[in-house]
N, CA, C and O atoms as a Tinker XYZ file with bonds, in Angstrom:
   304  protein
     1  N     -0.951000  -53.774000  -18.827000    73     2
     2  CA    -0.300000  -52.510000  -19.112000    64     1     3
     3  C     -1.318000  -51.359000  -19.112000    63     2     4     5
     4  O     -1.038000  -50.258000  -18.638000    81     3
     5  N     -2.502000  -51.647000  -19.655000    73     3     6
     6  CA    -3.544000  -50.619000  -19.685000    64     5     7
     7  C     -3.980000  -50.245000  -18.268000    63     6     8     9
     8  O     -4.197000  -49.071000  -17.968000    81     7
     9  N     -4.107000  -51.262000  -17.391000    73     7    10
    10  CA    -4.523000  -50.969000  -16.017000    64     9    11
    11  C     -3.442000  -50.212000  -15.270000    63    10    12    13
    12  O     -3.744000  -49.339000  -14.455000    81    11
    13  N     -2.166000  -50.540000  -15.541000    73    11    14
    14  CA    -1.078000  -49.792000  -14.889000    64    13    15
    15  C     -1.105000  -48.328000  -15.330000    63    14    16    17
    16  O     -0.931000  -47.422000  -14.515000    81    15
    17  N     -1.322000  -48.111000  -16.613000    73    15    18
    18  CA    -1.382000  -46.741000  -17.124000    64    17    19
    19  C     -2.559000  -46.003000  -16.512000    63    18    20    21
    20  O     -2.448000  -44.828000  -16.161000    81    19
    21  N     -3.688000  -46.690000  -16.384000    73    19    22
    22  CA    -4.878000  -46.074000  -15.791000    64    21    23
    23  C     -4.633000  -45.737000  -14.320000    63    22    24    25
    24  O     -5.055000  -44.686000  -13.838000    81    23
    25  N     -3.942000  -46.648000  -13.607000    73    23    26
    26  CA    -3.634000  -46.400000  -12.197000    64    25    27
    27  C     -2.665000  -45.227000  -12.054000    63    26    28    29
    28  O     -2.819000  -44.398000  -11.158000    81    27
    29  N     -1.681000  -45.160000  -12.926000    73    27    30
    30  CA    -0.720000  -44.045000  -12.872000    64    29    31
    31  C     -1.430000  -42.731000  -13.141000    63    30    32    33
    32  O     -1.174000  -41.731000  -12.470000    81    31
    33  N     -2.332000  -42.734000  -14.131000    73    31    34
    34  CA    -3.075000  -41.521000  -14.457000    64    33    35
    35  C     -3.954000  -41.128000  -13.275000    63    34    36    37
    36  O     -4.071000  -39.948000  -12.946000    81    35
    37  N     -4.562000  -42.106000  -12.649000    73    35    38
    38  CA    -5.425000  -41.843000  -11.497000    64    37    39
    39  C     -4.613000  -41.267000  -10.340000    63    38    40    41
    40  O     -5.029000  -40.306000   -9.693000    81    39
    41  N     -3.432000  -41.877000  -10.086000    73    39    42
    42  CA    -2.568000  -41.360000   -9.014000    64    41    43
    43  C     -2.100000  -39.947000   -9.339000    63    42    44    45
    44  O     -2.036000  -39.087000   -8.460000    81    43
    45  N     -1.773000  -39.715000  -10.613000    73    43    46
    46  CA    -1.296000  -38.394000  -10.999000    64    45    47
    47  C     -2.407000  -37.357000  -10.860000    63    46    48    49
    48  O     -2.141000  -36.232000  -10.437000    81    47
    49  N     -3.642000  -37.708000  -11.204000    73    47    50
    50  CA    -4.762000  -36.786000  -11.026000    64    49    51
    51  C     -5.010000  -36.497000   -9.551000    63    50    52    53
    52  O     -5.282000  -35.360000   -9.165000    81    51
    53  N     -4.912000  -37.549000   -8.726000    73    51    54
    54  CA    -5.099000  -37.378000   -7.291000    64    53    55
    55  C     -4.004000  -36.474000   -6.718000    63    54    56    57
    56  O     -4.276000  -35.583000   -5.914000    81    55
    57  N     -2.775000  -36.719000   -7.144000    73    55    58
    58  CA    -1.659000  -35.899000   -6.680000    64    57    59
    59  C     -1.834000  -34.446000   -7.131000    63    58    60    61
    60  O     -1.596000  -33.510000   -6.368000    81    59
    61  N     -2.254000  -34.280000   -8.384000    73    59    62
    62  CA    -2.478000  -32.923000   -8.892000    64    61    63
    63  C     -3.567000  -32.211000   -8.105000    63    62    64    65
    64  O     -3.442000  -31.027000   -7.792000    81    63
    65  N     -4.640000  -32.939000   -7.784000    73    63    66
    66  CA    -5.730000  -32.346000   -6.999000    64    65    67
    67  C     -5.254000  -32.001000   -5.594000    63    66    68    69
    68  O     -5.619000  -30.960000   -5.048000    81    67
    69  N     -4.433000  -32.881000   -5.005000    73    67    70
    70  CA    -3.872000  -32.607000   -3.678000    64    69    71
    71  C     -3.017000  -31.341000   -3.703000    63    70    72    73
    72  O     -3.073000  -30.526000   -2.782000    81    71
    73  N     -2.223000  -31.183000   -4.768000    73    71    74
    74  CA    -1.387000  -29.976000   -4.880000    64    73    75
    75  C     -2.256000  -28.721000   -5.019000    63    74    76    77
    76  O     -1.971000  -27.687000   -4.415000    81    75
    77  N     -3.326000  -28.828000   -5.830000    73    75    78
    78  CA    -4.228000  -27.678000   -5.974000    64    77    79
    79  C     -4.900000  -27.325000   -4.650000    63    78    80    81
    80  O     -5.043000  -26.151000   -4.309000    81    79
    81  N     -5.312000  -28.356000   -3.908000    73    79    82
    82  CA    -5.947000  -28.104000   -2.611000    64    81    83
    83  C     -4.970000  -27.447000   -1.646000    63    82    84    85
    84  O     -5.326000  -26.514000   -0.927000    81    83
    85  N     -3.722000  -27.949000   -1.637000    73    83    86
    86  CA    -2.709000  -27.382000   -0.748000    64    85    87
    87  C     -2.431000  -25.923000   -1.126000    63    86    88    89
    88  O     -2.288000  -25.063000   -0.257000    81    87
    89  N     -2.356000  -25.657000   -2.441000    73    87    90
    90  CA    -2.109000  -24.292000   -2.903000    64    89    91
    91  C     -3.270000  -23.380000   -2.493000    63    90    92    93
    92  O     -3.062000  -22.250000   -2.052000    81    91
    93  N     -4.488000  -23.889000   -2.647000    73    91    94
    94  CA    -5.672000  -23.113000   -2.275000    64    93    95
    95  C     -5.673000  -22.793000   -0.783000    63    94    96    97
    96  O     -5.963000  -21.664000   -0.386000    81    95
    97  N     -5.348000  -23.789000    0.042000    73    95    98
    98  CA    -5.284000  -23.570000    1.491000    64    97    99
    99  C     -4.204000  -22.557000    1.835000    63    98   100   101
   100  O     -4.402000  -21.696000    2.692000    81    99
   101  N     -3.054000  -22.661000    1.161000    73    99   102
   102  CA    -1.954000  -21.740000    1.417000    64   101   103
   103  C     -2.367000  -20.314000    1.052000    63   102   104   105
   104  O     -2.096000  -19.372000    1.797000    81   103
   105  N     -3.025000  -20.162000   -0.100000    73   103   106
   106  CA    -3.472000  -18.829000   -0.508000    64   105   107
   107  C     -4.513000  -18.286000    0.456000    63   106   108   109
   108  O     -4.543000  -17.085000    0.725000    81   107
   109  N     -5.360000  -19.149000    0.975000    73   107   110
   110  CA    -6.370000  -18.709000    1.932000    64   109   111
   111  C     -5.690000  -18.206000    3.201000    63   110   112   113
   112  O     -6.082000  -17.178000    3.753000    81   111
   113  N     -4.656000  -18.939000    3.668000    73   111   114
   114  CA    -3.935000  -18.499000    4.867000    64   113   115
   115  C     -3.246000  -17.166000    4.619000    63   114   116   117
   116  O     -3.269000  -16.279000    5.472000    81   115
   117  N     -2.632000  -17.028000    3.448000    73   115   118
   118  CA    -1.963000  -15.770000    3.118000    64   117   119
   119  C     -2.997000  -14.653000    3.048000    63   118   120   121
   120  O     -2.755000  -13.545000    3.527000    81   119
   121  N     -4.158000  -14.948000    2.446000    73   119   122
   122  CA    -5.219000  -13.952000    2.349000    64   121   123
   123  C     -5.705000  -13.516000    3.718000    63   122   124   125
   124  O     -5.912000  -12.326000    3.955000    81   123
   125  N     -5.889000  -14.474000    4.624000    73   123   126
   126  CA    -6.329000  -14.132000    5.981000    64   125   127
   127  C     -5.266000  -13.309000    6.695000    63   126   128   129
   128  O     -5.591000  -12.369000    7.419000    81   127
   129  N     -3.992000  -13.659000    6.494000    73   127   130
   130  CA    -2.914000  -12.888000    7.100000    64   129   131
   131  C     -2.890000  -11.475000    6.532000    63   130   132   133
   132  O     -2.711000  -10.503000    7.266000    81   131
   133  N     -3.073000  -11.369000    5.211000    73   131   134
   134  CA    -3.069000  -10.059000    4.567000    64   133   135
   135  C     -4.204000   -9.183000    5.067000    63   134   136   137
   136  O     -4.029000   -7.983000    5.278000    81   135
   137  N     -5.380000   -9.796000    5.256000    73   135   138
   138  CA    -6.530000   -9.034000    5.749000    64   137   139
   139  C     -6.284000   -8.565000    7.175000    63   138   140   141
   140  O     -6.578000   -7.419000    7.514000    81   139
   141  N     -5.748000   -9.444000    8.009000    73   139   142
   142  CA    -5.499000   -9.034000    9.396000    64   141   143
   143  C     -4.417000   -7.957000    9.453000    63   142   144   145
   144  O     -4.474000   -7.054000   10.288000    81   143
   145  N     -3.438000   -8.058000    8.565000    73   143   146
   146  CA    -2.387000   -7.036000    8.511000    64   145   147
   147  C     -2.987000   -5.702000    8.068000    63   146   148   149
   148  O     -2.655000   -4.652000    8.618000    81   147
   149  N     -3.870000   -5.750000    7.072000    73   147   150
   150  CA    -4.530000   -4.541000    6.588000    64   149   151
   151  C     -5.395000   -3.920000    7.675000    63   150   152   153
   152  O     -5.384000   -2.703000    7.860000    81   151
   153  N     -6.143000   -4.748000    8.395000    73   151   154
   154  CA    -6.981000   -4.231000    9.479000    64   153   155
   155  C     -6.118000   -3.623000   10.586000    63   154   156   157
   156  O     -6.492000   -2.609000   11.176000    81   155
   157  N     -4.983000   -4.227000   10.866000    73   155   158
   158  CA    -4.064000   -3.671000   11.854000    64   157   159
   159  C     -3.557000   -2.304000   11.440000    63   158   160   161
   160  O     -3.466000   -1.388000   12.258000    81   159
   161  N     -3.223000   -2.171000   10.144000    73   159   162
   162  CA    -2.765000   -0.876000    9.645000    64   161   163
   163  C     -3.865000    0.160000    9.717000    63   162   164   165
   164  O     -3.623000    1.306000   10.097000    81   163
   165  N     -5.092000   -0.245000    9.347000    73   163   166
   166  CA    -6.218000    0.692000    9.391000    64   165   167
   167  C     -6.466000    1.160000   10.820000    63   166   168   169
   168  O     -6.754000    2.337000   11.043000    81   167
   169  N     -6.359000    0.261000   11.785000    73   167   170
   170  CA    -6.543000    0.633000   13.188000    64   169   171
   171  C     -5.463000    1.630000   13.601000    63   170   172   173
   172  O     -5.746000    2.613000   14.285000    81   171
   173  N     -4.221000    1.370000   13.181000    73   171   174
   174  CA    -3.119000    2.266000   13.509000    64   173   175
   175  C     -3.377000    3.670000   12.943000    63   174   176   177
   176  O     -3.219000    4.666000   13.650000    81   175
   177  N     -3.776000    3.744000   11.662000    73   175   178
   178  CA    -4.027000    5.051000   11.049000    64   177   179
   179  C     -5.217000    5.746000   11.704000    63   178   180   181
   180  O     -5.204000    6.964000   11.881000    81   179
   181  N     -6.242000    4.983000   12.063000    73   179   182
   182  CA    -7.395000    5.572000   12.729000    64   181   183
   183  C     -6.985000    6.129000   14.096000    63   182   184   185
   184  O     -7.408000    7.222000   14.470000    81   183
   185  N     -6.160000    5.379000   14.845000    73   183   186
   186  CA    -5.674000    5.861000   16.138000    64   185   187
   187  C     -4.877000    7.147000   15.975000    63   186   188   189
   188  O     -5.020000    8.076000   16.768000    81   187
   189  N     -4.033000    7.200000   14.940000    73   187   190
   190  CA    -3.257000    8.417000   14.677000    64   189   191
   191  C     -4.183000    9.592000   14.348000    63   190   192   193
   192  O     -3.959000   10.713000   14.803000    81   191
   193  N     -5.215000    9.325000   13.562000    73   191   194
   194  CA    -6.178000   10.367000   13.196000    64   193   195
   195  C     -6.894000   10.900000   14.436000    63   194   196   197
   196  O     -7.011000   12.113000   14.611000    81   195
   197  N     -7.367000   10.011000   15.285000    73   195   198
   198  CA    -8.069000   10.423000   16.505000    64   197   199
   199  C     -7.137000   11.235000   17.392000    63   198   200   201
   200  O     -7.537000   12.259000   17.945000    81   199
   201  N     -5.901000   10.784000   17.527000    73   199   202
   202  CA    -4.926000   11.520000   18.340000    64   201   203
   203  C     -4.712000   12.924000   17.776000    63   202   204   205
   204  O     -4.644000   13.891000   18.536000    81   203
   205  N     -4.607000   13.045000   16.460000    73   203   206
   206  CA    -4.403000   14.359000   15.834000    64   205   207
   207  C     -5.601000   15.275000   16.058000    63   206   208   209
   208  O     -5.438000   16.458000   16.356000    81   207
   209  N     -6.805000   14.726000   15.913000    73   207   210
   210  CA    -8.008000   15.538000   16.114000    64   209   211
   211  C     -8.091000   16.009000   17.568000    63   210   212   213
   212  O     -8.399000   17.172000   17.829000    81   211
   213  N     -7.818000   15.114000   18.502000    73   211   214
   214  CA    -7.858000   15.503000   19.916000    64   213   215
   215  C     -6.806000   16.561000   20.231000    63   214   216   217
   216  O     -7.065000   17.485000   21.001000    81   215
   217  N     -5.626000   16.429000   19.642000    73   215   218
   218  CA    -4.587000   17.440000   19.850000    64   217   219
   219  C     -5.013000   18.790000   19.288000    63   218   220   221
   220  O     -4.780000   19.832000   19.900000    81   219
   221  N     -5.639000   18.757000   18.119000    73   219   222
   222  CA    -6.120000   20.000000   17.521000    64   221   223
   223  C     -7.205000   20.637000   18.385000    63   222   224   225
   224  O     -7.207000   21.854000   18.574000    81   223
   225  N     -8.111000   19.846000   18.901000    73   223   226
   226  CA    -9.158000   20.385000   19.779000    64   225   227
   227  C     -8.568000   20.967000   21.055000    63   226   228   229
   228  O     -9.024000   22.008000   21.529000    81   227
   229  N     -7.560000   20.307000   21.615000    73   227   230
   230  CA    -6.897000   20.828000   22.811000    64   229   231
   231  C     -6.232000   22.171000   22.507000    63   230   232   233
   232  O     -6.282000   23.098000   23.315000    81   231
   233  N     -5.611000   22.261000   21.335000    73   231   234
   234  CA    -4.958000   23.499000   20.932000    64   233   235
   235  C     -5.983000   24.620000   20.762000    63   234   236   237
   236  O     -5.762000   25.740000   21.222000    81   235
   237  N     -7.084000   24.325000   20.115000    73   235   238
   238  CA    -8.126000   25.343000   19.913000    64   237   239
   239  C     -8.744000   25.777000   21.233000    63   238   240   241
   240  O     -9.064000   26.951000   21.419000    81   239
   241  N     -8.909000   24.839000   22.139000    73   239   242
   242  CA    -9.487000   25.171000   23.448000    64   241   243
   243  C     -8.545000   26.051000   24.259000    63   242   244   245
   244  O     -8.983000   26.829000   25.107000    81   243
   245  N     -7.261000   25.924000   23.994000    73   243   246
   246  CA    -6.296000   26.706000   24.772000    64   245   247
   247  C     -6.273000   28.185000   24.376000    63   246   248   249
   248  O     -5.736000   29.012000   25.114000    81   247
   249  N     -6.853000   28.527000   23.210000    73   247   250
   250  CA    -6.912000   29.935000   22.826000    64   249   251
   251  C     -7.800000   30.697000   23.795000    63   250   252   253
   252  O     -8.684000   30.140000   24.446000    81   251
   253  N     -7.533000   31.970000   23.861000    73   251   254
   254  CA    -8.349000   32.840000   24.706000    64   253   255
   255  C     -9.770000   32.909000   24.145000    63   254   256   257
   256  O     -9.961000   32.915000   22.929000    81   255
   257  N    -10.753000   32.960000   25.023000    73   255   258
   258  CA   -12.155000   32.990000   24.587000    64   257   259
   259  C    -12.459000   34.234000   23.752000    63   258   260   261
   260  O    -13.312000   34.186000   22.866000    81   259
   261  N    -11.789000   35.321000   24.018000    73   259   262
   262  CA   -12.047000   36.554000   23.261000    64   261   263
   263  C    -11.711000   36.381000   21.782000    63   262   264   265
   264  O    -12.305000   37.031000   20.922000    81   263
   265  N    -10.780000   35.521000   21.504000    73   263   266
   266  CA   -10.401000   35.273000   20.119000    64   265   267
   267  C    -11.608000   34.782000   19.309000    63   266   268   269
   268  O    -11.760000   35.141000   18.142000    81   267
   269  N    -12.455000   33.972000   19.923000    73   267   270
   270  CA   -13.607000   33.398000   19.213000    64   269   271
   271  C    -14.749000   34.392000   19.062000    63   270   272   273
   272  O    -15.629000   34.198000   18.224000    81   271
   273  N    -14.745000   35.444000   19.857000    73   271   274
   274  CA   -15.848000   36.411000   19.782000    64   273   275
   275  C    -15.507000   37.611000   18.910000    63   274   276   277
   276  O    -16.315000   38.532000   18.791000    81   275
   277  N    -14.336000   37.620000   18.304000    73   275   278
   278  CA   -13.959000   38.735000   17.436000    64   277   279
   279  C    -14.847000   38.763000   16.199000    63   278   280   281
   280  O    -15.252000   37.723000   15.679000    81   279
   281  N    -15.136000   39.960000   15.746000    73   279   282
   282  CA   -15.908000   40.142000   14.515000    64   281   283
   283  C    -15.035000   40.914000   13.539000    63   282   284   285
   284  O    -14.022000   41.487000   13.942000    81   283
   285  N    -15.400000   40.941000   12.281000    73   283   286
   286  CA   -14.600000   41.718000   11.315000    64   285   287
   287  C    -14.501000   43.197000   11.690000    63   286   288   289
   288  O    -13.513000   43.850000   11.354000    81   287
   289  N    -15.504000   43.730000   12.378000    73   287   290
   290  CA   -15.488000   45.143000   12.779000    64   289   291
   291  C    -14.365000   45.424000   13.775000    63   290   292   293
   292  O    -13.861000   46.546000   13.838000    81   291
   293  N    -13.975000   44.432000   14.539000    73   291   294
   294  CA   -12.912000   44.631000   15.525000    64   293   295
   295  C    -11.565000   44.895000   14.872000    63   294   296   297
   296  O    -10.665000   45.440000   15.511000    81   295
   297  N    -11.416000   44.521000   13.623000    73   295   298
   298  CA   -10.130000   44.704000   12.953000    64   297   299
   299  C    -10.042000   46.041000   12.220000    63   298   300   301
   300  O     -8.984000   46.383000   11.691000    81   299
   301  N    -11.143000   46.804000   12.180000    73   299   302
   302  CA   -11.130000   48.103000   11.472000    64   301   303
   303  C    -10.711000   49.224000   12.367000    63   302   304
   304  O    -10.649000   50.373000   11.929000    81   303
C-alpha cells in the first residue's frame, strides 16, 4: 500500500510538472505572438509617421519660394 501511494504521488508530481511545462510553453508562444503583433503595430505607426512627414515636406515645398524669404519688415 505504501509503494502504491508513493507511485501515485510520483505520477501526480510528474503530471503536475508536465502541466506546468505545457503552461509555460503556451505562455511563451502567446508572448512571442504578442511581441510580433506589437512589432507589427509599431511598424504600421512608423510607416504612417513617415508618410505624414513626407506629405508635410511636399506641402511646404509647394509654397512659393518668396514666402520663405519674407522678413518681418515686409509686413510693415
